[in-house]
Phi, psi and omega in degrees: 000140180281169180285149179282153179289151180283113182289330179294324178292325180288334181281352179290146177293148181294137181279151179281347180240092181297331182292322178290328179291329178292332180284320184269355184277124178293335178265040184290345178286347177269346182278133180263111178276123181292152180282126181257128180297153180294323180296326179290321177293323181292322180275354180057046175245087182285140183290337180270356175270153182284131180287145181266348180282132180293150180282124180278123178277150179293135182297148179266135184292329183290316179296320179298320180291321180294318178297320180293323178292318180296317180295323179292322177294320178295317178296322179294321178293321177296319178296323178293322178294322180291318183278352184286131177282152177297152183296130181270144177284135180302144183297322177300325179292321178295318179297318180296317180290327176297317176297324178293321177295320177296318178297319178295322177294320178294321177296320177292326176300326180273318191276315187292312176296326176295322177298316178293320181294318180282327182289328179286340178259218186271008185260026182285327181291318172300324175294323177296320177295318181298314182285334175293317176296322178296322178293324179288322183277350186296319178298340179266005182297319177300322178291320178296319180293325179291321184284322187260327182097160184293318183296315181294320181295313181293318180297317180291322181294311180295325177295320178292324176296318177297320179294319179297317179291325180294324180294333179287349178278348178240169178275085181266150177297156181294329181297316179295320179297317180295323178295319179293322176298318180294320179292321176296321176297329178295333183254359182292313181294315174300328178295313180294322177293324178294324177295316178294322178294326176294322177295319178293322177294324177295323180286341181293338180273011185272343180115240186286177187292318180296318178294325179294319179297319179296315180294325178295317177298319179292323179294316177295324177296321179293320178295318178296318180296321178295320179291319178292319176294328174297320176296320179296314181295319178296323177292321176296322176296322176295318177296321177295322178293327177294330176285331183272317183238070180279157176210125183281132178271135176259162180292120179258116184248058181287316185217063179256048184277355183266009177285158181265021180284147184288335183212164178231133002285148182289161179279174181292329179292329180286329182268054173294138190300311183292319180293323179294317180291325179294331181281331190252323187262170177074220183290344180273359182289137179227159183297333184272011179248133177235111179218089184245113179230127179143211184252135177234179180260134181289172182295318178295319178296323177297315181295319179293315182295314179295325176296321177294320177297322178296321178294322177295321177294323177293322175297322177297323178294325177290317179294331179294334178295321181269336184272325183279153179285144181276341181287144179292156180290146177295155182295149178295163182293141182285348180290158181289134180290328182291341178273354180271127182293333180294333180279309184286313181283348176271352181293315179299319178293320176297320178296319179293321178299318177294320179296314182289328176291318177294325179294318183289331181277337185245286188290321181293313179297327180288305192263344176248356179238291183294321181293331183276309185221020180078187181290342174295334174271328184291320182291330175294321178296318178296317181294318178295320178297316180292320182293312181288332176293320177295317180293318181292322180296323180290317183283318182290332176295320177291324178291322179292330179291339180269011175087022180255039185289321180295316178295322179294319179295319179294315178296319177295323178296317179295318181294317183289323177295320177295323179293320176297320178294321179295319178292330179287324183265343185283132178258104186293136179212160181285351179281345180234069185288343181282336184294321177300322179291319180294317180294322178293324178295316177297323177295321177296323177295318178295320178297321177296323179297312181293324179294319180293316182295317181285321179294325179295332179275317192273322185275129182098162181091178181287132175061044185274342186292321179295307177299323180291329176293323175294322178295318177296324177297319178293323179295314180291329174297319176295320176297318179296318179293322179292320178293323177289324179294334176300333183264344189234340185243151174282165184293323181298320178291321178297321178294323177294320177295321178296323179295317178294321179294324177296317179297316179294320180294321179293319179297315180292323180292322177296318177297321179294319179297315180295322180291320179293321177295322178295318178294324179294319177294323179295323179290322181286000000 
């Protein structure tokens, strides 16, 4: 008989490791060790050890369907975003802004050539008074625009310009003319601010922020082009009037006491044509010298031409009723204008823009146009300045939008400084009649560059109306100083003042650019 099994061994709890129990069990010859595959031993994946890989549950059909529906909806939304066209501006808004650009062009057709025509003659001081009043009223332009609205400001401004030109067709007293000049100056700055505000309102209908900036640049470009083309059309009208109502200018020797001739009247040898022109025209021109030889406009021609300009300004006031928005302007920003870098650092550039614009309309037309070849030469200079200014403003605005502002400012500084030096050294004569037109065209291109650079920084963004009103005040102050200098300073002194103003404006503009870039980096 065999031995009985050990009951104590059977009463032991089963071990969790059967392999270890086979080693210590005295009855191990009765234990059946399962066969372990060679591949399992090689991979060291023992069947009695707990696997570390998570148990995969069978997928649920409902979740799979829900995920597929969600992914299909997301893909469809992405496809819709890619295929979606940018938001289009409503057609009534485009039509209204187009009428506003036409009105601005008609007003420039009347005002800018008249400013040059009056500034080159004896009417520079009334223009100085007008722009001085505009400079004083400019800081209050946002408040005026808020109270009255864009439509009322533009309609009243164009109407006052038409009234001022109409009074010049009759023999009005000087007191009435000075009052009208002052009232027109009171509305010049609100008019310019209303045009910029109309451009920003037009860009608000473009959609997202990037699209608004693009539309704002195009709207400002359209307004500048309309004003420059208005100058070209007004100059062409002046040239046509000179062909219909010509009048030959004779040499006026009222105060030519500063000549170095031994006696008066001088002999024929002393009045050599080139030497005489070198003494009187160009950089040597002074207010106490009168030397006008060439073709001028007769009295009848002046009245007819100014009457046509007045009618164009009146047409602009009618178009402003339909083109300008009827809603009042939003209130100005509550922040302090003096704390905005665009206002304080933009004043030197605004002053220089006003000085150079006033110089080209008054002293340049006088001493480099009328003095050289009469008004037949002056209107060509005006037309060339307006044409190249329109072309340069369109191209430089696109270049500035691509981030090349520093290169444009450096190139413009070099070009304008070279032009000032050329005007200082050039001896104007009737033998080189093309040079006044070429120099005026180059001057117009430089003026367009400074206008584009400053307008791109100041117009638009949060709280732009306050700083832009300070910039407009500086521009009108420069225009007033240039018109007054036409009566009291020689051309050589005016060119030196322009050179110093250019250096100061470039330094302030560079500081403004660096500060704006620093603020942009801080925000990002």
